[in-house]
N, CA, C and O of each residue as an XYZ file, in Angstrom:
456
protein
N     -67.492    -39.445     38.433
C     -67.637    -38.006     38.498
C     -66.377    -37.354     39.073
O     -65.938    -36.309     38.593
N     -65.811    -37.968     40.085
C     -64.635    -37.414     40.729
C     -63.435    -37.434     39.776
O     -62.656    -36.481     39.761
N     -63.270    -38.482     38.993
C     -62.155    -38.593     38.053
C     -62.291    -37.540     36.955
O     -61.294    -36.953     36.535
N     -63.508    -37.299     36.490
C     -63.703    -36.277     35.460
C     -63.360    -34.882     35.987
O     -62.830    -34.058     35.242
N     -63.653    -34.609     37.254
C     -63.287    -33.320     37.833
C     -61.770    -33.166     37.871
O     -61.242    -32.104     37.542
N     -61.082    -34.209     38.265
C     -59.613    -34.171     38.333
C     -59.031    -33.960     36.946
O     -58.126    -33.143     36.773
N     -59.534    -34.679     35.962
C     -59.043    -34.536     34.586
C     -59.341    -33.125     34.074
O     -58.479    -32.489     33.467
N     -60.553    -32.638     34.317
C     -60.927    -31.299     33.880
C     -60.037    -30.236     34.523
O     -59.562    -29.333     33.834
N     -59.808    -30.330     35.827
C     -58.961    -29.351     36.511
C     -57.517    -29.421     36.027
O     -56.844    -28.396     35.915
N     -57.045    -30.628     35.740
C     -55.688    -30.791     35.218
C     -55.570    -30.129     33.843
O     -54.603    -29.414     33.578
N     -56.532    -30.362     32.989
C     -56.517    -29.758     31.653
C     -56.643    -28.236     31.756
O     -55.945    -27.506     31.052
N     -57.526    -27.760     32.627
C     -57.684    -26.324     32.824
C     -56.384    -25.691     33.330
O     -55.994    -24.624     32.857
N     -55.725    -26.330     34.270
C     -54.440    -25.838     34.776
C     -53.388    -25.795     33.685
O     -52.609    -24.845     33.609
N     -53.359    -26.819     32.838
C     -52.395    -26.865     31.739
C     -52.657    -25.729     30.745
O     -51.719    -25.080     30.284
N     -53.914    -25.491     30.421
C     -54.267    -24.422     29.480
C     -53.884    -23.056     30.054
O     -53.359    -22.210     29.330
N     -54.138    -22.836     31.324
C     -53.760    -21.574     31.966
C     -52.244    -21.402     31.960
O     -51.742    -20.314     31.680
N     -51.522    -22.465     32.267
C     -50.058    -22.425     32.255
C     -49.538    -22.085     30.860
O     -48.664    -21.231     30.719
N     -50.065    -22.743     29.830
C     -49.616    -22.492     28.458
C     -49.933    -21.055     28.041
O     -49.131    -20.414     27.363
N     -51.086    -20.556     28.439
C     -51.436    -19.169     28.132
C     -50.487    -18.192     28.794
O     -50.074    -17.214     28.173
N     -50.134    -18.442     30.050
C     -49.199    -17.585     30.776
C     -47.832    -17.592     30.108
O     -47.240    -16.532     29.906
N     -47.323    -18.768     29.763
C     -46.010    -18.882     29.118
C     -46.014    -18.164     27.773
O     -45.069    -17.444     27.454
N     -47.066    -18.354     26.983
C     -47.146    -17.692     25.678
C     -47.166    -16.175     25.839
O     -46.519    -15.465     25.068
N     -47.893    -15.675     26.821
C     -47.977    -14.232     27.055
C     -46.636    -13.667     27.482
O     -46.213    -12.641     26.949
N     -45.952    -14.300     28.422
C     -44.669    -13.776     28.895
C     -43.603    -13.853     27.818
O     -42.795    -12.932     27.703
N     -43.571    -14.910     27.029
C     -42.590    -14.996     25.948
C     -42.872    -13.950     24.890
O     -41.940    -13.403     24.301
N     -44.127    -13.665     24.639
C     -44.485    -12.623     23.679
C     -43.985    -11.271     24.168
O     -43.423    -10.500     23.389
N     -44.182    -10.979     25.441
C     -43.747     -9.704     25.994
C     -42.235     -9.558     25.912
O     -41.741     -8.476     25.593
N     -41.492    -10.617     26.190
C     -40.038    -10.564     26.159
C     -39.533    -10.421     24.735
O     -38.600     -9.657     24.488
N     -40.123    -11.132     23.802
C     -39.646    -11.136     22.431
C     -40.028     -9.919     21.612
O     -39.457     -9.710     20.542
N     -40.964     -9.114     22.065
C     -41.432     -7.973     21.274
C     -40.318     -6.961     21.060
O     -40.156     -6.458     19.948
N     -39.554     -6.651     22.088
C     -38.478     -5.668     21.956
C     -37.448     -6.081     20.929
O     -36.981     -5.249     20.151
N     -37.087     -7.354     20.914
C     -36.128     -7.842     19.930
C     -36.700     -7.774     18.523
O     -36.001     -7.403     17.581
N     -37.967     -8.131     18.380
C     -38.591     -8.079     17.055
C     -38.716     -6.654     16.548
O     -38.546     -6.406     15.354
N     -39.009     -5.712     17.437
C     -39.096     -4.304     17.039
C     -37.735     -3.821     16.567
O     -37.644     -3.114     15.563
N     -36.667     -4.195     17.281
C     -35.312     -3.787     16.886
C     -34.955     -4.364     15.517
O     -34.336     -3.677     14.705
N     -35.332     -5.601     15.253
C     -35.047     -6.221     13.957
C     -35.805     -5.500     12.846
O     -35.248     -5.244     11.779
N     -37.075     -5.173     13.095
C     -37.869     -4.456     12.091
C     -37.323     -3.053     11.846
O     -37.256     -2.604     10.702
N     -36.932     -2.360     12.917
C     -36.363     -1.028     12.757
C     -35.071     -1.080     11.953
O     -34.825     -0.235     11.092
N     -34.250     -2.085     12.245
C     -32.980     -2.223     11.546
C     -33.202     -2.503     10.067
O     -32.545     -1.901      9.217
N     -34.112     -3.401      9.753
C     -34.365     -3.726      8.347
C     -35.015     -2.564      7.606
O     -34.803     -2.410      6.403
N     -35.800     -1.744      8.299
C     -36.439     -0.591      7.671
C     -35.522      0.626      7.647
O     -35.798      1.593      6.937
N     -34.443      0.591      8.407
C     -33.510      1.716      8.449
C     -34.011      2.882      9.272
O     -33.637      4.025      9.010
N     -34.847      2.621     10.260
C     -35.389      3.676     11.109
C     -34.312      4.137     12.093
O     -33.758      3.340     12.850
N     -34.032      5.430     12.063
C     -33.041      5.989     12.983
C     -33.762      6.587     14.187
O     -34.830      7.187     14.063
N     -33.146      6.404     15.357
C     -33.681      6.999     16.570
C     -32.510      7.400     17.451
O     -31.401      6.887     17.301
N     -32.765      8.312     18.362
C     -31.737      8.744     19.304
C     -31.992      8.099     20.646
O     -33.141      7.915     21.047
N     -30.908      7.750     21.351
C     -31.064      7.166     22.667
C     -29.741      7.096     23.404
O     -28.669      7.284     22.829
N     -29.850      6.819     24.695
C     -28.656      6.634     25.527
C     -28.338      5.157     25.593
O     -29.194      4.344     25.938
N     -27.104      4.811     25.262
C     -26.654      3.419     25.291
C     -25.237      3.368     25.852
O     -24.576      4.394     26.011
N     -24.795      2.170     26.141
C     -23.411      1.945     26.545
C     -22.676      1.406     25.329
O     -23.124      0.456     24.687
N     -21.543      2.024     25.022
C     -20.800      1.627     23.838
C     -19.323      1.477     24.126
O     -18.775      2.127     25.017
N     -18.692      0.612     23.361
C     -17.241      0.427     23.413
C     -16.645      1.298     22.317
O     -16.946      1.110     21.138
N     -15.801      2.253     22.701
C     -15.220      3.212     21.761
C     -13.764      2.859     21.497
O     -13.025      2.519     22.421
N     -13.349      2.941     20.225
C     -11.959      2.689     19.854
C     -11.369      3.987     19.312
O     -11.918      4.596     18.394
N     -10.244      4.402     19.893
C      -9.565      5.619     19.484
C      -8.211      5.263     18.883
O      -7.502      4.402     19.405
N      -7.853      5.931     17.778
C      -6.561      5.748     17.121
C      -5.933      7.101     16.857
O      -6.627      8.114     16.767
N      -4.615      7.114     16.733
C      -3.904      8.316     16.339
C      -3.384      9.118     17.505
O      -3.600      8.799     18.674
N      -2.663     10.211     17.121
C      -2.126     11.114     18.115
C      -2.426     12.526     17.650
O      -1.742     12.961     16.724
N      -3.325     13.258     18.159
C      -4.197     12.975     19.294
C      -5.251     11.916     18.941
O      -5.629     11.769     17.778
N      -5.714     11.187     19.950
C      -6.673     10.110     19.696
C      -7.973     10.622     19.063
O      -8.558     11.608     19.510
N      -8.400      9.926     18.017
C      -9.663     10.246     17.363
C     -10.536      8.998     17.362
O     -10.052      7.883     17.166
N     -11.829      9.208     17.583
C     -12.776      8.100     17.592
C     -12.868      7.500     16.195
O     -13.195      8.200     15.237
N     -12.580      6.207     16.075
C     -12.619      5.521     14.786
C     -13.750      4.511     14.699
O     -14.346      4.348     13.634
N     -14.056      3.834     15.787
C     -15.091      2.800     15.796
C     -15.894      2.893     17.083
O     -15.410      3.395     18.097
N     -17.125      2.405     17.028
C     -17.973      2.322     18.215
C     -18.852      1.099     18.080
O     -19.264      0.729     16.980
N     -19.135      0.477     19.212
C     -19.892     -0.774     19.223
C     -20.908     -0.744     20.361
O     -20.566     -0.451     21.506
N     -22.157     -1.051     20.032
C     -23.231     -1.132     21.018
C     -22.994     -2.346     21.925
O     -22.673     -3.429     21.437
N     -23.150     -2.169     23.238
C     -23.061     -3.292     24.166
C     -24.300     -3.313     25.055
O     -24.940     -2.284     25.271
N     -24.628     -4.497     25.567
C     -25.841     -4.673     26.368
C     -25.761     -3.967     27.711
O     -26.718     -3.328     28.147
N     -24.596     -4.090     28.369
C     -24.482     -3.527     29.709
C     -23.024     -3.189     30.016
O     -22.132     -3.462     29.212
N     -22.792     -2.596     31.177
C     -21.467     -2.142     31.573
C     -20.483     -3.303     31.709
O     -19.350     -3.208     31.238
N     -20.901     -4.387     32.343
C     -19.979     -5.506     32.564
C     -19.543     -6.145     31.243
O     -18.381     -6.525     31.095
N     -20.467     -6.267     30.283
C     -20.115     -6.827     28.971
C     -19.145     -5.898     28.250
O     -18.207     -6.363     27.602
N     -19.360     -4.604     28.355
C     -18.479     -3.638     27.716
C     -17.066     -3.706     28.296
O     -16.081     -3.707     27.558
N     -16.981     -3.761     29.629
C     -15.659     -3.826     30.265
C     -14.930     -5.122     29.923
O     -13.709     -5.134     29.769
N     -15.679     -6.201     29.807
C     -15.087     -7.481     29.413
C     -14.541     -7.396     27.985
O     -13.430     -7.855     27.721
N     -15.302     -6.821     27.076
C     -14.866     -6.678     25.686
C     -13.688     -5.718     25.584
O     -12.795     -5.920     24.761
N     -13.676     -4.679     26.409
C     -12.573     -3.718     26.418
C     -11.270     -4.407     26.808
O     -10.232     -4.181     26.185
N     -11.327     -5.238     27.828
C     -10.124     -5.946     28.282
C      -9.578     -6.846     27.171
O      -8.371     -6.859     26.927
N     -10.435     -7.584     26.507
C     -10.009     -8.463     25.415
C      -9.415     -7.638     24.270
O      -8.385     -8.007     23.706
N     -10.064     -6.526     23.929
C      -9.592     -5.683     22.825
C      -8.227     -5.080     23.131
O      -7.371     -5.023     22.248
N      -8.009     -4.630     24.360
C      -6.728     -4.024     24.717
C      -5.596     -5.042     24.707
O      -4.445     -4.687     24.451
N      -5.913     -6.301     24.983
C      -4.890     -7.342     24.962
C      -4.477     -7.701     23.539
O      -3.368     -8.191     23.328
N      -5.345     -7.468     22.564
C      -5.074     -7.909     21.192
C      -4.846     -6.755     20.222
O      -4.705     -6.989     19.022
N      -4.805     -5.512     20.710
C      -4.690     -4.366     19.811
C      -3.868     -3.266     20.469
O      -3.691     -3.249     21.687
N      -3.367     -2.346     19.645
C      -2.601     -1.216     20.157
C      -3.444      0.047     20.263
O      -2.923      1.102     20.624
N      -4.707     -0.036     19.962
C      -5.604      1.116     20.033
C      -5.996      1.380     21.490
O      -5.809      0.536     22.365
N      -6.545      2.581     21.721
C      -7.051      2.942     23.036
C      -8.557      2.704     23.040
O      -9.264      3.160     22.141
N      -9.044      1.992     24.048
C     -10.469      1.670     24.154
C     -11.032      2.238     25.443
O     -10.337      2.328     26.455
N     -12.317      2.625     25.390
C     -13.015      3.025     26.598
C     -14.491      2.673     26.484
O     -15.071      2.671     25.398
N     -15.078      2.377     27.631
C     -16.516      2.132     27.698
C     -17.160      3.440     28.151
O     -16.681      4.097     29.076
N     -18.242      3.803     27.489
C     -18.879      5.070     27.816
C     -20.389      4.968     27.638
O     -20.894      4.218     26.803
N     -21.081      5.741     28.445
C     -22.523      5.919     28.244
C     -22.640      7.112     27.315
O     -22.185      8.211     27.635
N     -23.253      6.887     26.161
C     -23.300      7.917     25.129
C     -24.726      8.154     24.652
O     -25.592      7.284     24.748
N     -24.938      9.346     24.139
C     -26.171      9.647     23.424
C     -25.821      9.444     21.952
O     -24.893     10.065     21.434
N     -26.573      8.566     21.285
C     -26.196      8.183     19.934
C     -27.406      8.055     19.027
O     -28.545      7.947     19.482
N     -27.127      8.072     17.726
C     -28.132      7.761     16.723
C     -28.041      6.259     16.480
O     -26.972      5.732     16.173
N     -29.178      5.578     16.623
C     -29.212      4.127     16.531
C     -30.099      3.685     15.375
O     -31.111      4.316     15.068
N     -29.697      2.589     14.744
C     -30.548      1.878     13.795
C     -30.610      0.452     14.314
O     -29.624     -0.282     14.244
N     -31.775      0.054     14.838
C     -31.876     -1.242     15.500
C     -31.023     -1.232     16.748
O     -31.215     -0.405     17.640
N     -30.071     -2.164     16.807
C     -29.133     -2.213     17.934
C     -27.717     -1.911     17.462
O     -26.753     -2.495     17.957
N     -27.595     -0.997     16.502
C     -26.299     -0.578     15.994
C     -26.165      0.928     16.152
O     -27.099      1.684     15.888
N     -24.984      1.346     16.590
C     -24.701      2.768     16.725
C     -24.275      3.293     15.360
O     -23.320      2.790     14.768
N     -24.985      4.308     14.861
C     -24.636      4.924     13.587
C     -23.659      6.069     13.814
O     -22.649      6.179     13.118
N     -23.962      6.926     14.796
C     -23.063      8.025     15.121
C     -23.248      8.425     16.579
O     -24.294      8.190     17.184
N     -22.206      9.033     17.119
C     -22.199      9.488     18.502
C     -22.571     10.962     18.528
O     -21.945     11.769     17.841
N     -23.575     11.322     19.308
C     -23.977     12.716     19.446
C     -23.204     13.360     20.592
O     -22.665     14.458     20.452
N     -23.157     12.653     21.745
C     -22.543     13.230     22.928
C     -22.076     12.103     23.842
O     -22.807     11.137     24.062
N     -20.875     12.221     24.369
C     -20.366     11.264     25.340
C     -20.761     11.755     26.723
O     -20.319     12.819     27.156
N     -21.595     10.982     27.421
C     -22.153     11.429     28.695
C     -21.295     11.060     29.896
O     -21.112     11.868     30.807
N     -20.764      9.828     29.900
C     -20.016      9.360     31.073
C     -19.072      8.248     30.657
O     -19.452      7.350     29.905
N     -17.837      8.307     31.147
C     -16.878      7.228     30.912
C     -17.009      6.232     32.045
O     -16.997      6.605     33.218
N     -17.136      4.947     31.684
C     -17.343      3.894     32.671
C     -16.025      3.197     32.981
O     -15.254      2.882     32.075
N     -15.773      2.961     34.243
C     -14.536      2.285     34.683
C     -14.857      0.939     35.277
O     -13.953      0.220     35.703
C-alpha cells in the first residue's frame, strides 16, 4: 500500500509539472504566433517600437528602418553598421505602422536613444 501511494504521488507530481510547463510555454509562444499570423495576413497596426534608422544624403533623409527587440540590441547593431557603412545611423523610439514584427512606415519619432 505504501509503495502504491509513493508511485501515485510521483505520477501525480509529474502530471502537474507537465501541465505547468505546457501552460507557461503556451503563454510565451502565443505572442510570437500572433505576430506570424498578422504578418502572413498583412494586418497593419500602429505601435511604439525601438528601431534602427539609416539616413543618407545631404541633408540626411530616412532611407531604411529596422525593428529591434530592445535598446541594447539596437545600439549594438548601430555600432556594427557604422563601422561597415558611411551612412548615419540612430536608434530611436518611434510610433510606426507595423506588419508583424516589421516596420512599414514611421509616423513619428518620439525619442532618440543614446
